[in-house]
C-alpha positions in Angstrom: -25.4 10.7 49.4 -24.2 14.1 48.4 -20.6 12.9 48.2 -21.6 9.9 46.1 -23.5 12.3 43.7 -20.7 14.6 43.6 -18.1 12.0 42.8 -20.5 10.4 40.1 -20.7 13.8 38.3 -16.9 14.1 38.6 -16.4 10.7 37.0 -19.0 11.4 34.3 -17.1 14.7 33.4 -13.9 13.0 33.5 -15.1 10.3 31.1 -16.6 13.0 28.8 -13.3 14.8 28.8 -11.3 11.8 28.1 -13.7 10.8 25.3 -13.3 14.2 23.7 -9.6 14.1 23.8 -9.5 10.6 22.5 -11.8 11.6 19.6 -9.7 14.7 18.8 -6.5 12.6 18.7 -8.2 9.9 16.5 -9.6 12.6 14.2 -6.1 14.2 13.7 -4.8 10.7 12.9 -7.4 9.9 10.5 -7.1 13.3 8.7 -3.2 12.9 8.7 -3.6 9.4 7.3 -6.0 10.6 4.5 -3.6 13.5 3.6 -0.6 11.2 3.6 -2.4 8.6 1.4 -3.6 11.4 -1.0 -0.1 12.9 -1.3 1.3 9.4 -1.9 -1.2 8.6 -4.5 -0.6 11.9 -6.2 3.3 11.2 -6.3 3.1 7.6 -7.2 0.2 7.5 -9.6 2.2 9.1 -12.6 4.7 6.3 -12.3 2.2 3.6 -11.9 0.3 4.7 -14.9 3.3 4.2 -16.9 3.3 0.4 -16.4 0.5 -0.6 -18.8 2.1 1.9 -21.5 5.8 0.7 -21.4 5.1 -3.0 -20.8 2.3 -3.3 -23.4 2.8 -4.4 -27.1 2.3 -1.8 -29.7 -1.0 -3.4 -30.7 -2.4 -2.8 -27.2 -1.5 0.8 -27.1 -4.6 2.9 -27.2 -6.8 -0.3 -26.5 -9.6 0.9 -24.2 -9.7 -2.5 -22.7 -6.2 -2.2 -21.3 -6.2 -0.2 -18.1 -3.6 -1.6 -15.8 -2.6 -5.0 -17.0 -1.4 -5.4 -20.5 -3.1 -8.0 -22.6 0.3 -8.9 -24.2 3.4 -8.2 -22.2 6.3 -6.8 -24.2 9.7 -5.2 -23.6 10.0 -3.6 -27.0 9.7 -0.1 -25.7 12.5 -0.7 -23.2 14.8 -2.3 -25.7 14.2 0.6 -28.2 14.8 3.2 -25.3 18.0 1.5 -24.3 19.4 1.7 -27.8 18.4 5.3 -28.3 19.3 6.8 -25.0 22.3 4.6 -24.1 24.3 4.4 -27.4 27.1 2.7 -25.4 25.0 0.5 -23.5 25.4 0.4 -19.7 28.6 2.5 -20.1 26.5 5.5 -20.9 24.6 5.4 -17.6 28.1 4.5 -15.8 29.6 7.7 -17.3 26.6 9.8 -16.2 26.8 8.5 -12.7 30.5 9.0 -12.5 30.1 12.6 -13.8 27.4 13.3 -11.2 29.6 11.7 -8.5 32.7 13.7 -9.5 30.9 17.0 -9.5 29.2 16.1 -6.3 32.6 15.6 -4.6 34.0 18.9 -5.9 30.8 20.8 -4.8 30.8 19.2 -1.3 34.5 20.0 -0.8 34.6 23.5 -1.9 31.2 24.4 -0.6 32.0 23.2 2.8 35.3 25.2 2.8 33.4 28.4 1.8 30.5 27.8 4.2 32.9 27.3 7.1 34.9 30.4 6.2 31.8 32.5 6.1 30.4 31.0 9.5 33.5 31.0 11.7 36.3 33.2 10.2 36.1 37.0 10.7 37.4 38.9 7.8 36.6 42.2 6.2 33.7 42.1 3.9 32.4 38.8 5.2 28.8 40.0 5.2 29.2 41.4 1.6 30.5 38.0 0.4 27.7 36.2 2.2 25.2 38.6 0.6 26.6 37.9 -2.9 26.2 34.1 -2.2 22.6 34.7 -1.4 22.3 36.9 -4.4 23.6 34.3 -6.8 21.0 31.8 -5.4 18.2 34.3 -5.9 19.3 35.3 -9.4 18.0 33.3 -12.4 20.8 31.3 -13.9 20.0 32.8 -17.3 21.2 36.2 -16.1 24.7 34.9 -15.6 24.9 32.7 -18.6 26.0 35.2 -21.1 29.0 36.3 -19.1 29.9 32.8 -18.2 29.7 31.7 -21.9 31.9 34.6 -23.1 34.5 33.9 -20.3 34.8 30.3 -21.3 34.8 31.0 -25.2 37.8 33.5 -24.6 39.2 31.7 -21.5 42.3 33.5 -20.1 43.4 33.9 -16.6 45.6 37.0 -16.0 47.3 36.6 -19.4 48.7 33.2 -18.4 47.4 31.7 -21.6 50.0 33.7 -23.5 52.6 31.3 -22.2 50.9 28.3 -23.6 49.1 29.5 -26.8 49.8 31.9 -29.6 46.3 33.3 -29.6 46.6 34.2 -25.8 43.2 32.5 -25.1 41.5 29.1 -25.5 38.0 28.1 -26.2 36.7 25.8 -23.5 33.2 25.3 -24.7 32.2 21.7 -25.4 34.8 20.7 -22.9 33.9 18.9 -19.6 36.5 20.9 -17.9 34.1 23.9 -17.9 31.7 21.9 -15.6 34.6 21.2 -13.3 35.6 24.9 -13.2 32.1 25.9 -12.3 32.0 23.4 -9.4 35.4 24.5 -8.2 34.6 28.3 -8.2 31.2 27.9 -6.6 28.9 28.3 -9.7 27.8 24.7 -10.2 24.2 23.6 -10.0 22.6 25.3 -6.9 26.0 25.5 -5.3 25.2 28.8 -3.7 22.4 27.0 -1.8 25.0 24.4 -0.6 27.2 27.1 0.6 24.4 28.6 2.6 23.4 25.2 4.0 27.1 24.6 5.2 27.3 28.1 6.6 24.2 27.7 8.7 25.3 24.3 9.9 28.8 25.5 11.1 27.2 28.5 12.8 25.4 26.1 15.1 28.5 24.2 16.2 29.7 25.5 19.6 32.8 27.7 19.5 34.1 25.9 22.6 34.9 22.9 20.3 37.3 25.0 18.2 38.8 26.7 21.2 39.5 23.2 22.7 41.2 22.0 19.6 43.3 25.1 19.4 44.4 24.6 23.1 45.3 21.0 22.2 47.7 22.3 19.5 45.5 21.9 16.4 46.0 24.7 13.9 43.3 26.2 11.7 43.4 23.7 8.9 43.8 20.6 11.2 40.8 21.9 13.3 38.8 22.1 10.1 39.7 18.7 8.7 39.9 16.7 11.8 37.3 18.3 14.1 34.8 20.3 12.1 34.3 18.1 9.1 33.7 14.9 11.0 31.0 16.8 13.0 29.4 17.9 9.7 28.6 14.5 8.4 24.8 15.1 8.4 24.9 18.1 6.3 27.7 16.6 4.0 25.3 13.6 3.3 22.4 16.0 2.6 24.3 18.2 0.3 25.9 15.0 -1.4 22.4 13.6 -2.2 21.0 16.9 -3.5 24.2 17.4 -5.6 24.2 14.1 -7.2 20.5 14.2 -7.9 20.6 17.8 -9.5 23.8 17.1 -11.4 22.7 13.8 -12.8 19.5 15.3 -14.1 21.0 18.7 -15.2 20.4 19.7 -18.8 21.1 23.5 -18.5 24.9 23.6 -17.9 25.6 20.5 -19.9 23.7 21.6 -23.0 25.4 25.0 -23.0 28.9 24.2 -21.9 29.3 20.6 -23.1 26.6 19.8 -25.6 28.4 16.8 -27.2 28.9 15.1 -23.8 27.1 11.8 -23.5 25.1 12.4 -20.5 21.8 10.6 -19.8 19.9 13.8 -19.2 20.9 15.6 -22.4 20.6 12.4 -24.4 17.1 11.9 -23.1 16.0 15.5 -23.8 17.6 15.7 -27.3 16.4 12.2 -28.5 12.6 12.4 -27.7 11.8 15.6 -29.6 9.0 16.0 -32.2 11.6 16.2 -35.1 12.8 12.6 -34.2 9.4 11.0 -34.1 9.4 9.6 -37.6 13.0 8.3 -37.1 12.1 6.5 -33.9 8.8 5.0 -35.3 10.7 3.7 -38.3 13.5 2.4 -36.0 10.7 0.4 -34.1 9.4 -1.3 -37.2 13.0 -1.9 -38.6 14.6 -3.2 -35.3 11.8 -5.2 -33.8 9.4 -5.9 -36.8 6.7 -3.9 -35.3 3.7 -3.9 -37.6 2.0 -0.8 -36.3 4.1 2.0 -34.9 1.8 5.1 -33.9 2.4 8.2 -32.0 1.5 6.1 -28.9 4.4 3.9 -29.6 6.7 7.0 -29.6 5.3 8.0 -26.2 5.8 4.5 -24.9 9.4 4.5 -25.9 9.9 7.9 -24.4 8.3 7.0 -21.0 10.4 3.9 -21.0 13.5 6.1 -21.4 12.4 8.2 -18.5 12.0 5.1 -16.3 15.6 4.0 -17.3 16.9 7.4 -16.5 15.3 7.3 -13.0 16.7 4.1 -11.9 19.9 5.6 -10.1 17.7 8.4 -8.6 15.2 5.8 -7.2 18.0 3.9 -5.8 19.5 6.9 -4.1 16.1 7.8 -2.8 15.4 4.4 -1.3 18.8 4.3 0.4 19.2 7.8 1.6 15.6 9.3 1.9 15.4 8.7 5.7 18.8 10.4 6.4 17.9 13.2 4.0 14.7 14.0 5.9 16.3 13.8 9.2 19.3 15.9 8.3 17.2 18.6 6.6 15.9 19.3 10.2 19.4 20.2 11.3 20.6 21.8 8.1 19.6 25.4 8.6 16.5 25.2 6.4 14.3 24.6 9.4 14.3 26.7 12.7 
């Protein structure tokens, strides 16, 4: 009887223990689910709230009865946004994408080389150079703007321009070559961060891999291009996605160094300003016979322009978000 009582108590304690553990796990799952749903709602809600605005007719804008579903479906806002933000039609977006892709390729190529050199090549002053890379990342971009702007206004490299121009210098402002030079020399959009990511990634690759390639007869450059770069595909894809997104949406460098360039980001920011409100409202009434064009119509066209601008970014996110999250864990930002 004593043994039976003892075992029954043990079974009861075990059942209580298992119930507590199961309750804790379920509680953690419920709390995590609530937090995830809350974050998703916070992120997605601003985009969902645009639907009744950009797809409503101008008469329905401001109508308290219209909450989520427009009473009269209309694409006037999108049509007006396309004409305003994309003066060359689809080619405007194509040019913006090609620009972002081109700068992305340059940033990945040169950032990878610099990051590999800082991580695996022993040279005098390596720590100083690495510290300068971190310093450039920490410094506000505005602190370097004046020096960069003056350098490109009076562009001359060791007096070489004397051989080609009488003035001995050339003005590169409002020339897309400036954005290319910034990417080549490591001053592109957040490029110091890319160099840091590559450096941290290459530090984690075993040195035995390089030693084995050298024993097999591979030189320094062949080891880099044939051995190290293929193993750096995760960080390359991460940097490529970040570079494309940031360059596609950049308005800082493009506005200062190539203000007349037809980039979607600069066109969007320069078109929908308060000074152009009357012009856009008059355009709505003229182009599409809109009887009433109020400030809400201006906001609707503006939000439609934002959605058009976001299309490539949403595609990139949907295609590469899983790889981006997975690669971030191995890129040097974590651990």
